[in-house]
C-alpha positions, 0 to 999 in steps of 0.5 A, spaced: 961 241 755 960 245 761 960 251 756 955 248 752 950 247 758 952 254 761 950 257 754 943 253 754 941 255 761 943 263 759 939 262 753 933 259 757 934 265 762 934 270 756 928 267 753 924 267 760 926 274 761 924 276 754 917 273 754 915 277 761 916 283 758 910 287 756 908 288 748 909 295 746 902 299 745 900 300 738 900 307 736 894 309 733 894 315 729 887 319 729 883 317 723 883 323 719 879 319 713 872 320 717 870 327 717 868 331 723 860 331 721 860 323 721 864 323 727 859 327 730 853 324 727 856 317 730 856 320 737 849 323 737 847 316 735 850 312 740 848 317 745 840 316 743 842 308 743 844 309 751 838 313 753 833 308 749 837 302 753 836 306 760 829 308 758 828 300 757 831 298 764 827 303 768 821 300 764 823 293 766 824 295 773 817 299 773 813 292 771 817 288 776 815 293 781 808 293 779 808 285 778 810 284 786 805 289 788 800 285 784 802 279 787 802 281 794 795 284 793 793 277 791 796 274 797 792 279 801 786 277 798 787 270 798 788 270 806 782 275 807 778 270 803 780 264 807 778 268 814 771 270 811 769 263 810 771 260 817 
């Protein structure tokens, strides 16, 4: 009975130790099926998309700044209009 319990406990420890070891990293061989010209074209396309996204963000920031300036200008005009009517 003691031997059975000892074997079960040892098995639990072994299971816990095995579960904690990291899985081996998968080895990926370079994809030789893709011709270099296609890979170069894909990289170029990704660069163009990144540039377009960056340009879009800049444009959005510009519009946000312009809207803030416009709101400040309107607020200033409202306060001066109230002061002129008093």
